NUKE-483728 format. One record per residue (C-alpha): residue number from 0; x, y, z. Coordinates in Angstrom, 3 decimals. Layout:
BEGIN
+-----+----------+----------+----------+
! pos !       xx !       yy !       zz !
+-----+----------+----------+----------+
! NUM !        X !        Y !        Z !
...
+-----+----------+----------+----------+
This chain:
BEGIN
+-----+----------+----------+----------+
! pos !       xx !       yy !       zz !
+-----+----------+----------+----------+
!   0 !    0.000 !    0.000 !    0.000 !
!   1 !    1.646 !    3.257 !   -1.137 !
!   2 !    1.785 !    6.302 !    1.081 !
!   3 !   -0.155 !    9.302 !   -0.273 !
!   4 !    1.905 !   12.284 !   -1.394 !
!   5 !    2.066 !   15.478 !    0.618 !
!   6 !   -0.292 !   17.071 !   -1.893 !
!   7 !   -2.911 !   14.331 !   -1.477 !
!   8 !   -2.650 !   14.447 !    2.320 !
!   9 !   -3.053 !   18.223 !    2.287 !
!  10 !   -5.996 !   18.119 !   -0.130 !
!  11 !   -7.679 !   15.468 !    2.018 !
!  12 !   -7.300 !   17.597 !    5.165 !
!  13 !   -8.940 !   20.550 !    3.409 !
!  14 !  -11.828 !   18.914 !    1.551 !
!  15 !  -13.037 !   16.752 !    4.448 !
!  16 !  -13.994 !   19.966 !    6.264 !
!  17 !  -16.130 !   21.528 !    3.515 !
!  18 !  -19.629 !   20.679 !    2.203 !
!  19 !  -19.824 !   17.525 !    0.090 !
!  20 !  -21.035 !   19.321 !   -3.040 !
!  21 !  -17.840 !   21.429 !   -3.113 !
!  22 !  -15.283 !   18.709 !   -2.414 !
!  23 !  -14.534 !   17.426 !   -5.912 !
!  24 !  -14.114 !   20.909 !   -7.413 !
!  25 !  -11.999 !   22.159 !   -4.513 !
!  26 !   -9.836 !   19.013 !   -4.551 !
!  27 !   -9.180 !   19.390 !   -8.291 !
!  28 !   -8.441 !   23.089 !   -7.884 !
!  29 !   -5.985 !   22.525 !   -5.034 !
!  30 !   -4.152 !   19.733 !   -6.868 !
!  31 !   -3.871 !   21.892 !   -9.995 !
!  32 !   -2.691 !   24.933 !   -8.033 !
!  33 !    0.017 !   22.990 !   -6.201 !
!  34 !    1.177 !   21.173 !   -9.352 !
!  35 !    1.317 !   24.354 !  -11.451 !
!  36 !    3.173 !   26.288 !   -8.746 !
!  37 !    5.741 !   23.515 !   -8.280 !
!  38 !    6.344 !   23.241 !  -12.038 !
!  39 !    6.641 !   27.028 !  -12.410 !
!  40 !    9.517 !   27.227 !   -9.928 !
!  41 !   11.635 !   24.757 !  -11.931 !
!  42 !   13.623 !   23.660 !   -8.909 !
!  43 !   15.974 !   20.699 !   -9.040 !
!  44 !   14.239 !   19.104 !   -6.067 !
!  45 !   10.467 !   18.938 !   -6.736 !
!  46 !    9.796 !   17.326 !   -3.340 !
!  47 !   11.339 !   20.278 !   -1.522 !
!  48 !    9.376 !   22.718 !   -3.675 !
!  49 !    6.155 !   20.790 !   -2.974 !
!  50 !    6.731 !   21.163 !    0.774 !
!  51 !    7.502 !   24.860 !    0.329 !
!  52 !    4.330 !   25.499 !   -1.708 !
!  53 !    2.065 !   23.664 !    0.762 !
!  54 !    3.635 !   25.521 !    3.688 !
!  55 !    2.818 !   28.786 !    1.910 !
!  56 !   -0.810 !   27.709 !    1.425 !
!  57 !   -1.129 !   27.402 !    5.194 !
!  58 !   -3.199 !   25.535 !    7.721 !
!  59 !   -5.836 !   23.309 !    6.039 !
!  60 !   -8.436 !   24.193 !    8.693 !
!  61 !   -8.132 !   27.897 !    7.864 !
!  62 !   -8.135 !   27.256 !    4.113 !
!  63 !  -11.219 !   25.021 !    4.415 !
!  64 !  -13.032 !   27.756 !    6.329 !
!  65 !  -12.391 !   30.181 !    3.471 !
!  66 !  -13.617 !   27.728 !    0.827 !
!  67 !  -16.749 !   26.935 !    2.849 !
!  68 !  -17.317 !   30.650 !    3.524 !
!  69 !  -17.742 !   29.926 !    7.220 !
!  70 !  -17.094 !   32.915 !    9.463 !
!  71 !  -14.985 !   31.975 !   12.463 !
!  72 !  -16.320 !   34.820 !   14.541 !
!  73 !  -16.433 !   33.556 !   18.145 !
!  74 !  -12.876 !   32.286 !   17.839 !
!  75 !  -11.027 !   34.286 !   15.193 !
!  76 !   -9.337 !   32.589 !   12.212 !
!  77 !   -5.852 !   32.997 !   13.702 !
!  78 !   -6.673 !   31.094 !   16.901 !
!  79 !   -9.356 !   28.747 !   15.550 !
!  80 !   -7.027 !   25.945 !   14.332 !
!  81 !   -5.320 !   25.763 !   17.753 !
!  82 !   -8.713 !   25.854 !   19.487 !
!  83 !  -10.289 !   23.067 !   17.413 !
!  84 !   -7.264 !   20.804 !   17.851 !
!  85 !   -7.350 !   21.331 !   21.627 !
!  86 !  -11.068 !   20.457 !   21.791 !
!  87 !  -10.474 !   17.357 !   19.659 !
!  88 !   -7.666 !   16.193 !   21.948 !
!  89 !   -9.742 !   16.785 !   25.091 !
!  90 !  -12.809 !   14.900 !   23.811 !
!  91 !  -10.998 !   11.978 !   22.174 !
!  92 !   -8.168 !   11.390 !   24.661 !
!  93 !   -8.738 !   13.124 !   27.992 !
!  94 !  -12.519 !   12.565 !   28.294 !
!  95 !  -12.427 !    8.753 !   27.832 !
!  96 !   -9.642 !    8.499 !   30.437 !
!  97 !  -11.566 !   10.640 !   32.940 !
!  98 !  -14.785 !    8.650 !   32.410 !
!  99 !  -12.952 !    5.330 !   32.802 !
! 100 !  -11.318 !    6.491 !   36.045 !
! 101 !  -14.682 !    7.684 !   37.407 !
! 102 !  -16.344 !    4.347 !   36.597 !
! 103 !  -13.562 !    2.335 !   38.255 !
! 104 !  -13.503 !    4.617 !   41.306 !
! 105 !  -17.274 !    4.492 !   41.704 !
! 106 !  -17.309 !    0.690 !   41.309 !
! 107 !  -14.655 !    0.294 !   43.998 !
! 108 !  -16.372 !    2.651 !   46.447 !
! 109 !  -19.949 !    1.404 !   46.019 !
! 110 !  -19.337 !   -2.186 !   44.875 !
! 111 !  -22.230 !   -1.597 !   42.490 !
! 112 !  -21.246 !   -1.812 !   38.820 !
! 113 !  -24.660 !   -0.611 !   37.654 !
! 114 !  -24.358 !    2.593 !   39.649 !
! 115 !  -20.782 !    3.009 !   38.432 !
! 116 !  -21.836 !    2.730 !   34.788 !
! 117 !  -24.647 !    5.212 !   35.375 !
! 118 !  -22.185 !    7.653 !   36.935 !
! 119 !  -19.850 !    7.184 !   33.962 !
! 120 !  -22.610 !    7.908 !   31.442 !
! 121 !  -23.611 !   11.033 !   33.334 !
! 122 !  -20.002 !   12.217 !   33.512 !
! 123 !  -19.702 !   12.071 !   29.707 !
! 124 !  -22.216 !   14.924 !   29.452 !
! 125 !  -21.013 !   16.958 !   32.435 !
! 126 !  -17.253 !   16.588 !   31.993 !
! 127 !  -17.483 !   16.760 !   28.186 !
! 128 !  -19.549 !   19.928 !   28.434 !
! 129 !  -16.958 !   21.512 !   30.713 !
! 130 !  -14.158 !   20.531 !   28.333 !
! 131 !  -15.919 !   22.373 !   25.530 !
! 132 !  -17.232 !   25.360 !   27.489 !
! 133 !  -14.120 !   26.535 !   29.321 !
! 134 !  -11.642 !   26.418 !   26.416 !
! 135 !  -14.224 !   28.251 !   24.287 !
! 136 !  -14.533 !   31.023 !   26.870 !
! 137 !  -10.763 !   31.269 !   27.319 !
! 138 !  -10.019 !   31.401 !   23.586 !
! 139 !  -12.784 !   33.957 !   23.002 !
! 140 !  -11.313 !   36.175 !   25.737 !
! 141 !   -7.773 !   35.784 !   24.375 !
! 142 !   -8.967 !   36.685 !   20.878 !
! 143 !  -10.347 !   39.951 !   22.257 !
! 144 !   -7.524 !   40.773 !   24.689 !
! 145 !   -4.583 !   43.125 !   24.317 !
! 146 !   -2.218 !   40.138 !   24.598 !
! 147 !   -3.645 !   38.481 !   21.497 !
! 148 !   -0.660 !   39.309 !   19.274 !
! 149 !    1.797 !   37.974 !   21.867 !
! 150 !   -0.156 !   34.727 !   22.195 !
! 151 !   -0.236 !   34.325 !   18.413 !
! 152 !    3.492 !   34.986 !   18.223 !
! 153 !    4.107 !   32.240 !   20.799 !
! 154 !    1.807 !   29.780 !   19.009 !
! 155 !    3.459 !   27.151 !   16.839 !
! 156 !    3.288 !   28.080 !   13.151 !
! 157 !    1.645 !   25.425 !   10.982 !
! 158 !    3.938 !   23.618 !    8.545 !
! 159 !    3.581 !   20.620 !    6.268 !
! 160 !    5.088 !   18.480 !    9.045 !
! 161 !    1.789 !   18.876 !   10.949 !
! 162 !   -0.112 !   16.840 !    8.347 !
! 163 !   -1.269 !   13.454 !    9.720 !
! 164 !    1.511 !   10.931 !    9.157 !
! 165 !   -0.912 !    8.128 !    8.359 !
! 166 !   -2.017 !    6.526 !    5.136 !
! 167 !   -5.401 !    7.942 !    4.077 !
! 168 !   -6.900 !    4.469 !    3.868 !
! 169 !   -5.613 !    3.580 !    7.342 !
! 170 !   -7.147 !    6.813 !    8.593 !
! 171 !  -10.593 !    5.419 !    7.779 !
! 172 !   -9.716 !    1.893 !    8.906 !
! 173 !   -8.646 !    0.048 !   12.021 !
! 174 !   -7.766 !    2.935 !   14.338 !
! 175 !  -11.070 !    4.799 !   14.019 !
! 176 !  -13.181 !    1.635 !   14.170 !
! 177 !  -11.999 !    0.366 !   17.561 !
! 178 !  -13.688 !    3.105 !   19.672 !
! 179 !  -16.958 !    2.628 !   17.744 !
! 180 !  -16.855 !   -1.139 !   18.224 !
! 181 !  -16.031 !   -0.804 !   21.924 !
! 182 !  -18.774 !    1.781 !   22.503 !
! 183 !  -21.515 !   -0.276 !   20.824 !
! 184 !  -20.323 !   -3.477 !   22.480 !
! 185 !  -20.545 !   -1.699 !   25.841 !
! 186 !  -24.147 !   -0.689 !   25.094 !
! 187 !  -25.065 !   -4.279 !   24.183 !
! 188 !  -23.529 !   -5.626 !   27.399 !
! 189 !  -25.240 !   -2.926 !   29.465 !
! 190 !  -28.649 !   -3.751 !   27.935 !
! 191 !  -28.367 !   -7.539 !   28.029 !
! 192 !  -26.888 !   -7.536 !   31.508 !
! 193 !  -30.094 !   -5.897 !   32.751 !
! 194 !  -28.040 !   -4.130 !   35.382 !
! 195 !  -29.424 !   -2.949 !   38.683 !
! 196 !  -28.233 !   -0.864 !   41.605 !
! 197 !  -28.914 !   -0.350 !   45.295 !
! 198 !  -30.046 !    3.154 !   46.351 !
! 199 !  -28.792 !    4.398 !   49.687 !
! 200 !  -30.773 !    2.595 !   52.365 !
! 201 !  -33.003 !    0.830 !   49.837 !
! 202 !  -33.480 !   -2.448 !   48.014 !
! 203 !  -31.829 !   -3.380 !   44.730 !
! 204 !  -33.816 !   -2.091 !   41.739 !
! 205 !  -33.554 !   -2.698 !   38.001 !
! 206 !  -32.636 !    0.348 !   35.936 !
! 207 !  -34.516 !   -0.712 !   32.796 !
! 208 !  -38.216 !   -1.375 !   32.435 !
! 209 !  -38.556 !   -5.169 !   32.540 !
! 210 !  -41.315 !   -5.136 !   29.904 !
! 211 !  -38.679 !   -4.261 !   27.293 !
! 212 !  -37.528 !   -7.862 !   27.314 !
! 213 !  -40.754 !   -9.039 !   25.656 !
! 214 !  -39.889 !   -7.390 !   22.320 !
! 215 !  -38.460 !   -3.879 !   22.154 !
! 216 !  -34.997 !   -4.629 !   23.482 !
! 217 !  -34.109 !   -7.051 !   20.699 !
! 218 !  -34.329 !   -4.650 !   17.695 !
! 219 !  -32.160 !   -2.221 !   19.662 !
! 220 !  -29.543 !   -4.910 !   20.320 !
! 221 !  -29.764 !   -6.042 !   16.686 !
! 222 !  -29.081 !   -2.482 !   15.507 !
! 223 !  -26.034 !   -2.163 !   17.772 !
! 224 !  -24.725 !   -5.565 !   16.641 !
! 225 !  -25.200 !   -4.551 !   12.991 !
! 226 !  -23.182 !   -1.376 !   13.599 !
! 227 !  -20.329 !   -3.479 !   15.010 !
! 228 !  -20.405 !   -5.828 !   11.998 !
! 229 !  -20.312 !   -2.872 !    9.594 !
! 230 !  -17.339 !   -1.386 !   11.466 !
! 231 !  -15.557 !   -4.748 !   11.101 !
! 232 !  -16.388 !   -4.716 !    7.377 !
! 233 !  -14.937 !   -1.210 !    7.198 !
! 234 !  -11.691 !   -2.523 !    8.747 !
! 235 !  -11.539 !   -5.270 !    6.115 !
! 236 !  -12.220 !   -2.753 !    3.324 !
! 237 !   -9.729 !   -0.234 !    4.697 !
! 238 !  -12.012 !    2.753 !    4.192 !
! 239 !  -15.644 !    3.852 !    4.138 !
! 240 !  -17.611 !    3.375 !    0.927 !
! 241 !  -21.039 !    4.711 !    0.039 !
! 242 !  -22.459 !    1.189 !    0.266 !
! 243 !  -21.052 !    0.721 !    3.776 !
! 244 !  -22.294 !    4.183 !    4.754 !
! 245 !  -25.819 !    3.257 !    3.600 !
! 246 !  -25.760 !    0.008 !    5.574 !
! 247 !  -24.406 !    1.905 !    8.582 !
! 248 !  -27.266 !    4.416 !    8.334 !
! 249 !  -29.796 !    1.558 !    8.229 !
! 250 !  -28.218 !   -0.030 !   11.318 !
! 251 !  -28.249 !    3.298 !   13.176 !
! 252 !  -31.955 !    3.724 !   12.358 !
! 253 !  -32.675 !    0.144 !   13.465 !
! 254 !  -31.212 !    1.097 !   16.830 !
! 255 !  -32.656 !    4.622 !   17.075 !
! 256 !  -36.258 !    4.054 !   15.916 !
! 257 !  -37.349 !    1.596 !   18.662 !
! 258 !  -35.287 !    3.476 !   21.230 !
! 259 !  -37.079 !    6.737 !   20.477 !
! 260 !  -40.463 !    4.975 !   20.484 !
! 261 !  -39.766 !    3.526 !   23.930 !
! 262 !  -38.610 !    6.894 !   25.230 !
! 263 !  -41.715 !    8.603 !   23.834 !
! 264 !  -43.852 !    6.099 !   25.769 !
! 265 !  -41.860 !    6.656 !   29.001 !
! 266 !  -41.051 !    2.947 !   29.175 !
! 267 !  -37.239 !    2.842 !   29.099 !
! 268 !  -36.515 !    3.222 !   32.827 !
! 269 !  -38.255 !    1.195 !   35.515 !
! 270 !  -40.634 !    2.927 !   37.925 !
! 271 !  -38.522 !    1.704 !   40.834 !
! 272 !  -35.423 !    3.332 !   39.371 !
! 273 !  -37.201 !    6.637 !   38.747 !
! 274 !  -38.519 !    6.605 !   42.298 !
! 275 !  -35.067 !    5.787 !   43.687 !
! 276 !  -33.418 !    8.724 !   41.924 !
! 277 !  -36.285 !   10.958 !   43.070 !
! 278 !  -37.006 !   12.168 !   39.552 !
! 279 !  -40.609 !   13.081 !   40.451 !
! 280 !  -41.927 !   15.734 !   38.099 !
! 281 !  -38.645 !   15.639 !   36.123 !
! 282 !  -39.547 !   12.399 !   34.329 !
! 283 !  -40.508 !   14.278 !   31.161 !
! 284 !  -37.251 !   16.234 !   31.277 !
! 285 !  -35.216 !   13.051 !   31.728 !
! 286 !  -36.872 !   11.222 !   28.836 !
! 287 !  -36.709 !   14.268 !   26.562 !
! 288 !  -33.016 !   14.765 !   27.311 !
! 289 !  -32.203 !   11.132 !   26.538 !
! 290 !  -34.296 !   11.237 !   23.339 !
! 291 !  -32.546 !   14.393 !   22.149 !
! 292 !  -29.202 !   12.756 !   22.869 !
! 293 !  -30.147 !    9.693 !   20.791 !
! 294 !  -31.283 !   11.866 !   17.867 !
! 295 !  -28.135 !   14.011 !   17.916 !
! 296 !  -25.711 !   11.094 !   18.203 !
! 297 !  -27.499 !    9.074 !   15.495 !
! 298 !  -27.626 !   12.020 !   13.089 !
! 299 !  -23.967 !   12.838 !   13.732 !
! 300 !  -22.858 !    9.242 !   13.132 !
! 301 !  -24.825 !    8.916 !    9.893 !
! 302 !  -23.624 !   12.250 !    8.489 !
! 303 !  -20.028 !   11.583 !    9.519 !
! 304 !  -19.906 !    8.197 !    7.791 !
! 305 !  -21.263 !    9.617 !    4.530 !
! 306 !  -18.710 !   12.428 !    4.734 !
! 307 !  -15.924 !    9.890 !    5.372 !
! 308 !  -17.081 !    7.813 !    2.401 !
! 309 !  -17.148 !   10.884 !    0.165 !
! 310 !  -13.708 !   12.003 !    1.325 !
! 311 !  -12.310 !    8.495 !    0.718 !
! 312 !  -13.808 !    8.510 !   -2.787 !
! 313 !  -12.172 !   11.833 !   -3.631 !
! 314 !   -8.813 !   10.754 !   -2.216 !
! 315 !   -8.846 !    7.375 !   -4.007 !
+-----+----------+----------+----------+
């Protein structure tokens, strides 16, 4: 498997951040611009000239924002690339570690794995929200402060060496699939385990409504299992294709449709669990929040896979 050229890696980093209907034209334009500029300089070392030209074109995040005509107003264009990379690192590396530590700590202290998993799920929203909110506030303040120029001067200038050092096909293969497989496998185990917990001073209660086991739980589990199988197929293929993206969308809908129906009927959580957590009049709020979360995550996953498939097609 050959390693993509610097030009192809740079083009991929730009076009994957712009609307799908612009990607082919922008990719062709960028390739032509880089090729023409390299040939015009008539240097003895075309590889060195290629690096020089791409360095001059600048950070792909900033270039993509210009092509997509997206104003980066809250965080200005000079600080935005640093900001988005920090948020990505926090959510993909720091957040999973924090959640895992919280689950283990809670399990050790309470000796109740169900309660520990519940605490871990709740911490994803609270800790993740904090990881997004505070850097956003800090970067917005820096962008409007008198020290902005000094901060920008201290920031590392983007060069071609910052391009991902991975094969484009590997980028859409094994590494990205493992978290998705682990996450969906965790959901299957959590559902099939039918976990329960012991409230302070109370009896053990089931978290899920036991009537789900008569029918509704099985389409949900089937959808999650189908997602795992499609991720494995993606590993074998080495990249996303439109066919795999379509199957992935169908699997996501197989999971989401019965889940949303159950939530709309207020049947997902057991009455004993709702009583134990003293939800009271907040039952509607709880179910609505979970339903919104399911809709957002499902929509994000479907859109992302089609974007990945389109980007892989352009880079092929």
